[in-house]
C-alpha positions as CSV (number, residue, x, y, z in Angstrom):
1,M,96.4,106.0,85.4
2,R,96.3,105.8,89.1
3,G,93.5,107.6,91.4
4,A,92.7,107.3,95.2
5,P,93.3,103.8,96.9
6,T,91.3,100.9,95.8
7,A,88.7,100.1,98.0
8,V,89.2,96.9,100.5
9,P,86.3,94.8,101.5
10,A,84.9,96.1,104.6
11,D,83.3,93.1,106.1
12,A,86.3,91.7,108.2
13,S,83.9,91.0,111.3
14,S,84.5,87.4,110.8
15,H,88.3,87.6,110.2
16,R,91.2,87.9,113.0
17,V,94.4,88.0,111.1
18,L,95.2,90.3,108.3
19,A,98.6,90.0,106.7
20,I,99.9,93.3,105.2
21,L,102.9,93.4,102.4
22,P,103.9,97.0,101.6
23,A,105.4,96.7,98.0
24,F,107.1,99.2,95.6
25,N,107.8,97.7,92.3
26,E,107.9,94.2,93.5
27,E,106.4,92.2,90.7
28,S,109.3,90.1,90.4
29,T,109.5,89.1,94.1
30,L,105.8,88.7,94.9
31,P,105.7,85.1,93.4
32,A,108.3,83.7,95.9
33,V,106.6,85.1,99.0
34,L,103.2,85.8,98.4
35,P,101.9,81.9,97.8
36,T,103.5,81.2,101.3
37,V,101.5,84.0,103.2
38,L,98.3,82.9,101.4
39,G,99.3,79.2,102.4
40,A,99.5,79.9,106.3
41,T,96.6,78.4,108.1
42,L,96.2,81.0,110.7
43,I,95.8,84.1,108.3
44,D,92.4,85.0,107.3
45,R,93.2,87.9,104.6
46,V,96.2,89.1,102.7
47,L,96.6,92.4,101.5
48,V,99.3,93.8,99.2
49,V,99.7,97.6,99.3
50,D,101.0,98.7,96.0
51,D,103.0,102.1,97.0
52,G,102.6,103.9,94.0
53,S,104.7,101.1,91.9
54,T,105.5,101.8,88.1
55,D,105.1,98.2,87.5
56,D,102.7,95.6,87.7
57,T,103.0,94.8,91.5
58,A,99.0,95.3,91.9
59,R,98.1,93.1,89.1
60,V,100.6,90.2,90.1
61,A,99.2,90.3,93.6
62,G,95.8,90.0,92.4
63,D,96.6,87.1,89.9
64,L,98.2,85.1,92.9
65,G,95.1,85.5,95.1
66,A,95.8,88.6,97.4
67,E,93.6,91.8,97.7
68,A,95.6,95.0,96.5
69,L,95.4,98.6,97.7
70,R,96.8,100.8,95.2
71,L,98.2,103.9,96.4
72,A,98.6,106.9,94.0
73,E,101.9,107.7,94.6
74,N,105.1,106.2,96.5
75,R,104.8,107.3,100.1
76,G,107.0,105.0,101.9
77,K,106.7,101.8,103.9
78,A,105.0,103.5,107.2
79,E,102.5,105.2,105.3
80,A,101.6,102.1,103.2
81,L,101.2,100.2,106.4
82,T,99.1,102.9,107.7
83,A,96.7,103.0,104.6
84,A,96.3,99.2,105.0
85,V,95.5,99.4,108.7
86,A,92.8,102.4,108.2
87,A,91.3,100.0,105.5
88,S,90.8,97.1,107.8
89,Q,89.2,95.9,110.8
90,E,91.4,92.7,112.3
91,P,92.4,92.8,115.6
92,V,95.8,90.9,114.7
93,L,98.0,92.1,112.1
94,L,101.0,90.6,110.3
95,F,103.4,92.6,108.3
96,V,105.6,91.0,105.9
97,D,108.3,92.4,103.6
98,A,107.0,91.9,99.9
99,D,111.1,91.0,98.8
100,L,111.6,88.1,101.1
101,A,112.5,84.3,99.7
102,H,112.5,81.2,101.4
103,L,110.0,82.3,103.9
104,T,107.6,79.1,105.0
105,A,104.0,79.2,106.1
106,E,104.8,77.3,109.2
107,S,107.0,80.0,110.6
108,L,104.2,82.7,109.9
109,D,101.7,80.5,111.8
110,R,104.3,80.4,114.7
111,L,104.6,84.2,114.5
112,V,100.8,84.6,114.8
113,R,99.8,81.6,117.2
114,P,101.1,83.6,120.4
115,I,99.2,86.9,119.5
116,L,96.1,84.9,119.2
117,A,96.7,83.1,122.5
118,E,97.2,86.4,123.9
119,R,100.7,85.5,125.3
120,C,102.5,88.4,123.8
121,G,101.8,91.7,122.1
122,M,103.9,91.4,119.4
123,R,106.4,88.7,117.7
124,V,109.2,89.7,115.7
125,G,110.8,87.4,113.1
126,V,114.6,88.0,112.9
127,R,116.8,86.4,110.1
128,D,119.3,83.6,111.4
129,R,122.6,84.9,111.8
130,G,124.1,82.2,114.2
131,R,123.4,81.1,117.8
132,W,125.2,83.6,119.6
133,I,124.0,86.6,117.4
134,N,120.6,85.4,117.5
135,E,120.4,85.2,121.4
136,L,122.2,88.9,121.6
137,Q,119.4,90.1,119.2
138,R,117.1,88.5,121.2
139,R,117.8,90.1,124.7
140,H,119.1,93.4,123.6
141,G,117.9,94.2,119.8
142,P,117.8,96.1,117.7
143,L,114.4,94.5,116.6
144,L,114.1,96.4,112.9
145,S,112.4,93.4,111.3
146,G,109.9,93.9,108.7
147,V,108.2,90.5,109.6
148,R,106.2,91.0,112.8
149,A,102.8,89.8,114.2
150,L,101.2,92.3,116.6
151,R,98.0,93.4,118.2
152,R,96.2,96.1,116.3
153,E,96.2,98.3,119.1
154,I,100.0,98.6,119.1
155,F,100.1,100.3,115.7
156,E,96.9,102.5,116.3
157,T,98.5,104.2,119.5
158,V,101.5,105.3,117.8
159,P,101.4,109.0,117.1
160,A,100.8,109.8,113.4
161,S,104.1,112.1,113.3
162,H,106.2,109.1,114.2
163,L,104.6,106.7,111.4
164,Q,107.1,107.9,108.6
165,G,110.1,106.8,106.8
166,Y,112.3,103.9,108.2
167,Q,111.2,104.5,111.7
168,V,108.1,102.4,112.0
169,E,109.8,99.2,113.4
170,T,111.6,101.5,116.0
171,V,108.3,103.0,117.3
172,L,106.2,99.8,117.1
173,N,108.8,98.4,119.6
174,W,108.4,101.4,121.6
175,S,104.3,101.4,121.5
176,C,104.2,97.8,122.7
177,R,106.2,98.4,125.7
178,Q,104.2,101.4,126.2
179,L,101.2,99.6,126.5
180,G,102.9,97.2,128.8
181,L,102.7,94.3,126.4
182,R,105.6,91.6,126.2
183,I,107.6,91.4,122.8
184,E,109.0,87.9,121.5
185,T,111.3,87.2,118.8
186,Q,111.5,84.1,116.4
187,V,114.5,83.4,114.1
188,L,113.4,82.7,110.6
189,H,115.8,80.2,109.4
190,G,116.9,80.4,105.6
191,V,115.2,83.4,104.8
192,E,116.8,86.0,102.7
193,H,115.7,89.3,101.1
194,R,116.9,91.5,98.1
195,V,119.2,94.4,99.3
196,K,118.8,98.0,98.7
197,E,122.1,97.6,96.5
198,E,120.5,95.0,94.4
199,K,117.1,97.0,94.0
200,L,118.5,100.5,93.5
201,G,122.2,99.8,92.3
202,V,125.4,100.3,94.3
203,A,125.6,104.0,94.9
204,L,121.6,104.6,95.4
205,G,121.4,101.6,97.4
206,L,124.2,102.6,99.9
207,A,122.8,106.3,100.1
208,S,119.1,104.6,101.0
209,R,121.2,102.2,103.6
210,M,122.9,105.2,105.3
211,R,119.4,107.2,105.4
212,M,117.7,104.2,106.9
213,F,120.4,103.9,109.6
214,R,120.3,107.7,110.3
215,E,116.4,107.5,110.7
216,V,116.3,104.6,112.8
217,F,119.1,106.0,115.2
218,A,117.4,109.7,115.2
219,E,114.1,107.9,116.2
220,W,115.6,105.9,118.9
221,L,117.2,109.0,120.4
222,R,113.7,111.0,120.2
223,L,111.7,108.0,121.8
224,R,114.4,107.7,124.5
225,Y,114.9,111.4,125.6
226,D,111.9,113.3,124.1
227,P,109.2,110.5,123.7
228,P,105.5,111.8,122.5
229,P,102.4,111.4,124.7
230,H,101.1,107.8,124.3
231,P,98.0,106.5,126.0
232,G,99.9,103.5,127.3
233,R,98.0,101.1,129.6
234,R,98.1,97.4,130.5
235,P,94.7,95.6,129.3
236,R,92.4,95.0,132.2
237,T,91.9,91.6,133.5
238,G,88.7,89.9,131.8
239,E,88.9,92.1,128.6
240,A,87.2,90.4,125.9
241,G,89.1,88.1,123.9
242,L,90.7,89.5,120.7
243,G,88.5,92.9,120.8
244,F,91.5,94.1,123.0
245,R,89.3,96.9,124.3
């Protein structure tokens, strides 16, 4: 029986980087990605958010050595990430999709390192689609990858009304720019993920994919032509380290 979210250890004062894996019915995919995340040297804590799964996602996460935050019902990716951020204190966040394969610990460390060095506010991992497409995506987007390292304040300054559904990556890109922070990309060579058609079947998978495209495009239009208020500011020179505030 599922109840309130499982408590997460609150003493995060000595940690700087938290990896968050939102997961819905991913007991079969976690063994391929979670040991990689746990093996990254720059990640201090790993938290799997069981987003109301009906399988053993939370148990598998714990068995593999990660912390698990269990939600009573399926809320969607954005709200799963929101729950994890609210239950943590680390100043650097690393989001990793739970259905990835062939990810490496070295690539995750490369994602995190520029954030720790304060070289950029967010670094987005993109799948390898060939030299020219990679360069086109780096310059013009869209940067919709679920693998990204970012400063906590980028997430926390997003209006709650925009942290819903499939729009989370789009609004994080916007929030980072509102704060005057740099976005970098990193090609993740060889990485694969389970497509929606494989997870849900062809008909439901296609329907889910079309809904994702609609939500992403609608959010892009809202942010471009009717953006919400944002406490955007450039960090002041001399602000202390990774406190960011």
